[in-house]
N, C-alpha and C positions, 0 to 999 in steps of 0.2 A: 587710084588707080588700085594701090596696093586694099584698102579700106574697100572700095567690091573682088579684089579677088576673094580675099579674105570674106565679105558677108555670101557673096555665091562658092566657096567651098564648106562654108557652111552648111547652106540651103543641099548641098548636092551631098556630103556626108549625112543628112536629114532622113532625104528619100532614100539614099541608102538603106537605113538603119527601120526608115517602114518597109522597103518595097522590095527588099534585099533576099529577104529569104524568097524560097523554091514554094509553088505553091502545093498547098497538102487538102485535097478538096474533100468535101464532105462524104464519110460512107453512102450507099447506096438501102434502101430499105432492108429487112431481114427478109431473106430468100426464102429460107427454112427455116425445122427446125433447130434449135441449139440444145442440147446439154451441157450442164460442169459436171465436174465427177471427181469424186475424193477430196474436194478441199475442207480448209473449215470457216464456214459459213458463218458470218457478223449479220445475226439476222439486222441488228437496228436498233431492235424495242429492246434490248436488253439478253435476248434469247443466243446459243451460239449452239449451233449445228455439226460436230465432229463429223470427220469424212462423210457428209450430203455431197447432196443434188440439187440441183440448178435446168427447170426445163422454162423454153422461153420461144414460144411464137409470134411470128408478124407483133412482135416491137411489146409483148404482154408476160407475162411469167404464167406459164401457167402450172409447173409443178413444182416445190421445195419440199426437200425430206430425208431421212438418214438412206445410208448404204449404196447402191450403185446405179438406182431407181430404171428407167424403162432398159429397156435392153436395144430396139432395131428404130430406125426410121428414125432418129437423131443425128447434123453435124455434133463432134463428139471433140472437147475441149478438158485436157484434165486435166485439172489441176490439182494434185496430186500433193500431197506436203507445202500448201501455196492456204493462205489469206482471201477471203472474199467478202468483199462489203460496200454494201450499197453505196450508190455518188454521192459524194458530198457535195454540199449547198452553199456557199457566198452569199448571203446575202447583203444589203447595203454594202455595195459596191461601184467604182468606179469603173470598173472590166469592162471595155469595149465604147467606155464614154472619153477616156485618156491612153492614151500613143506611147506619148511622151512629155514627161512632167513639166519641164520648164526647157528655156528656148528654140519652142517648139509651139507656136499656139495655136497653129492649125490643126491640130490632132489633140487637142483640147477641146473638149462640147459636154462638159457636165454640169454646165451653171448657164442661166439664163439672166437676164437683165431686171429689176424691180424689187419687190419686196413679197408681195402674192400671186403667185404663180400657177394655184392650181392646175392648170388648164397645159403647162406647156409634160410634153410626154417623156423622156428619158430615153423608151426605146426604139423610139425612129430616126435618134443617133446614135445606135448602137451597130459598130463596123464589127460586120463579123468577119473581117481580110485582118483584123490586129495578129502581129505580130504576137503578142501575148496570149494569148487566148490558149493558144495550143499547150505551150509553157504549166501555165493553173492546171489544164484536163491532163497534164502528166503528170499531178502530183494526186489525178482519185477527183479533182471537182468537176463533176459534171452540170450541174446549175445553179445558174448566179440569178441576182436581183440587181444588174444595172440601175441604178441609182442618185435625179438630179442631187446638187450642192446648190446654198449658198441661200440673201434673201432669208425670208422669215417662211414663208409655204414655197417651197423648191420646187414642185411638181408631181407628177403621177411617174408608178414603176410599172415592169411588166417582170415575171420572171421569166430567163430564157432559157435552153437548153445549148451546148455549146461546141454544138458542131451544126453548123446551116450555112446555106450559100444567103441568105440575104436577113435582113430584121426580123422577117413577114414568117419565114425559115424558123426565124430560132424561137420566137414567139411560144412559151410554154402557158402561159394565164398571165392573160392582157389587165392592164390598168387594174392593179390590185389595190395597189397604195398610195396615197398623199403624204408628204414628207412635210413634217413642220420641224422648226426648230423653235424647242421654245425659251424661252427670254430668260435672260439672267440677270439677275440685279446684282451680281457678284463683279461686275464691270469687265468681264471674260467677252471674246470675240473680236472679232476685227475690231476696226477704229484709223475714219479715214482723220486722215487732219489732226488727232490725237484730242487732250484738252485743255489748249491752251487756255487760260481768262485771258476774257476781252474785256477791257471798261466800260462799265456800265451794263455788262448782261447776264443775265443771268445763269448759270449753270445748270442744268440739270441736273439733277446727281444718279447715280446707277438705274436705284430702286422706279426712280421718275421713269427712266424712257423702259425700264421692263416694262410697265406698269401700261403707258404709251402701247406701247406694243401689244402688247395682252388683252389692253382694248381693242386695236384695232381687227384681231386674228377674233375675237368676240363677236364688234361686228358683222365681220362677214360671215361669221360664221350662224351666227341666230337669221343674216339674209340668205344663204346658201338654204339655210333650216325651212324655212319659207319659203322657196324658188322648189324645192322638191313636193314638198306636201300640196301648193299648188297645181294649178293647172297649166297646161303649157301652153306657153305665153308664144304668142306670135313669132316675139321676135327673142330668140335664144340668148342670153349672156352664158360666153365658154367657159368663163372663168366657174361660174356657180352650176352649172351642168357637167362639170369635168366632178365636182364633189358630191351631187345625187347622189351618187355610189355610197357614201359614209353611212346614209339617212337607211337606205333600204340592207346596208348588209353586205352588199359586195362592192368592198371597199374596204379596208384598215387604215386610221389615223397611226402611220408611225413618226414617233414624235421624239427627239433627240433632245434626251437630259439627262445630267449624270447628275444636278444636288437632289439631297433628299427631297429638301424643300420644288425645285423645279417639278421632280416627280408626284407629288403629292399634287401640288396645283394641275399636273395635268392630267392625273385619273379623277377629279375633281369637273374638271373642264369637260376630260370623258362622256362620263357619268352627267354631266345636265346638261350635252348636247345629245342624248344616246346612238357615241359613235362608238366602235374598238378600239384600244387600244393600244399601241405597243409602243414599250419605252423601248430607245438605242441608246445603247452607254451604257446609261445606266451604276455606275461608279461607285454610287450608294445605295444601291436599290435594296441593299441586306441591313439598311439603318426602317425601312417599309418594306421588308419583305412581308409583315401578315395588310399592309394596306392592297398592294399586288395578289394576294394569293386570294385577299375576301372577293376584291372586283376583274377575279379572273383578266390579270391584266399580266403578258410577257413580257418577256425582256432579252434583248439581243443584247449578249454583252461583246464590245470590241476586244481585242486582243488582248493576253493573259501576260506576252511574255514583256509586259514595262512596268513602269513604277508606278505609284501609290502617285496621285497628285500632291495631296499634305504631308508635310514634313515629318509630322506628330503623326500617320496612319503607319501602320504594321507594312511593313515592306515587301512583308509577302500577300498582302492584300489583291490584289490580279490575278495569281497565282491561286487563293482559298476561296474567291468571289463566286464559279459553278458551283464547287460544294456546297455552300452557305444555300444559294436558292436552291438545290438539291431537297436541302435538309430542312427547308423551310413550303416546301411544298409547293416551288411556283416554275413556271412551267421558262426554262431561257432556251435561249442558242449561242450560236458564238457566230460573227466572223471575224476579216481578218483589218486589217488600213489598207486604204486607198484602191490598186489595181492589182497591180504582178504582183506586193508581200500575200497576195489571194493564195497564190500558193505552200505559204507555207502553214493554212488554215489547219491540215492534222498536227500538225507539232507544236500550234498556238492549244489547241483539245489535248493534244499528250502532254503537256505540261498541266493541267489539271491531274492526271491523274499521280502526280510525286506530290500531291496535295488533297488528296482524300477520293474523287471520284475514281469509280472503279475504268477497268479498256472500252466496258460498252457503256457504261455514263458516257463517258469521252466520246465514242462511235456517235451514240444518238443525237450526242449537243449540236454536231453538226451532218445529222440526217435526217431521221424521222423528225428532232424539236425544232427543227429550219422546216422543214416541212410545214410542218403542224401550225406554225407562226405565221406563213407566209400562203397556207391553205391552199396545198397542193398535198395533204399527204395521205390523201384517199386514192394519188397515182404514185406515187413517190416515198421514198425517204426510209424507207426499207424492203426489204427481198421475199416477200411476201407476195402468194398466187393473185392474182387479176390486177397488177401494177406493173404500170414500166417498166420493161427491163435496163434500169438507169444501174450500174454497177459495173465492180473494174476485180481483173484479178491482183495483189501483190505476194510477191517470192517469198517477204516480211512481212514485218509491224510495219504497221499504214501507220500509225501515232509517232512514229518512232525516228527520226532520220537518216535514221544505217537505216534500216529496216526494210524504207516504203520504197517498193520498187515497181511501178502498175505494169504489168507487163502485156497487159490486156483489158481494157472496158468495152462499153456497150453502152448506147444512147439510146431507147426503144427498140433495145435488140440489134441498132445497128454497130458492129465493129468496126470501133473506130482508127483514124490515123494517128498514132501515138509522137507520131515525127515533130518536132518542132526545133526552132535556129539554134540553139544552148548544143543538143545532140550534134546536130548537121557539123558547128564549128567545134566540137569535141571530137568528133571523127574526121575532119579535114585536116586539122591538128595533127591530133595521134598518128593519119597516113606521114605527115609531113617528119616526126618525129619519129617513125617506127614502132609507136606504142600504140598494143590491143588496144582497140577501139569496144570494150563490150555492146 
């Protein structure tokens, strides 16, 4: 009985964690023209406009420039003395797919069974009611790429905007990438059952396992390419249908690969198959930067606030890596780890400023660069006329955890609600103990 009561208590606690927050409704569509005046505009492409203005109407930016801007017909937002940034973008994240990391399996939906799952669409599992999402967008992250994981080919991802009623409303660019975990001969990754020697059974080496996986990937891609090039069959194959976009240019192949050898193999594979490759992770990308540049292959780096894998590496290597790729002429972006830690994305970018990047290059890394890699730079990623009004106003430097204070944020021109569970709890206990809740 005691065990049952404890289990029930844990279940109720989990429910409270997930559903206890008051509802924060998505913002309504922009109803009248808006002008933001007086702020310092970090455009996202390296340009800074001091004491500038931004106008937008029906969700689209209609003007950006210096000075006061138009004087009438607009709802005025005074940003004097404040900083204005394009909405930051978090690629390669489980945001909206995972709610409670451990102890609540029903809130984890980022992985499918099987090894080859190009047809699995992560966007249909995206939970717009996640209580984590408001905490992330409160730090200026306004778009994300909820990504499946596991297996060899994990599935297909989409880009979403982070203020929506359901996954259909959230979808910003649908089914734009297929995700591949490139096999490593280094013996890394998850193992089931370990490497226990069995008498009379020849054990596979890590290199043999990796080659077997590469052979399976190659067979699937050859079959998918033939399927894509041929006439539509009477009976469709859902796996091969999901891969057609890789061969007609509507999808990119995001390859998780850290080692230099893995990266070289992935680039060569993409060239052989005629698909557009993006390297994710790329811890040793600086060693093969010339190959990446020559083949126009971008890199999405994972967190900077970490340590290198190898003892012999420079302890500051993760901090320096963005600058190294910048100098090599390789297009690079940045993501964080997991889901809730994406709120630290601006600070991860800021870490690279102390190791060579300029502040505007760091801003571009998590805005326009990420947008280019995701194929959405024509509509977002920078504050430019004709693009969606995805931007926010901070009272201080957005790349610094002391300075970042997002006061107002717009997604497609909608003034979104920046409340979240953390702010509610802060106010609750500030009220209890008589502190002032700013």
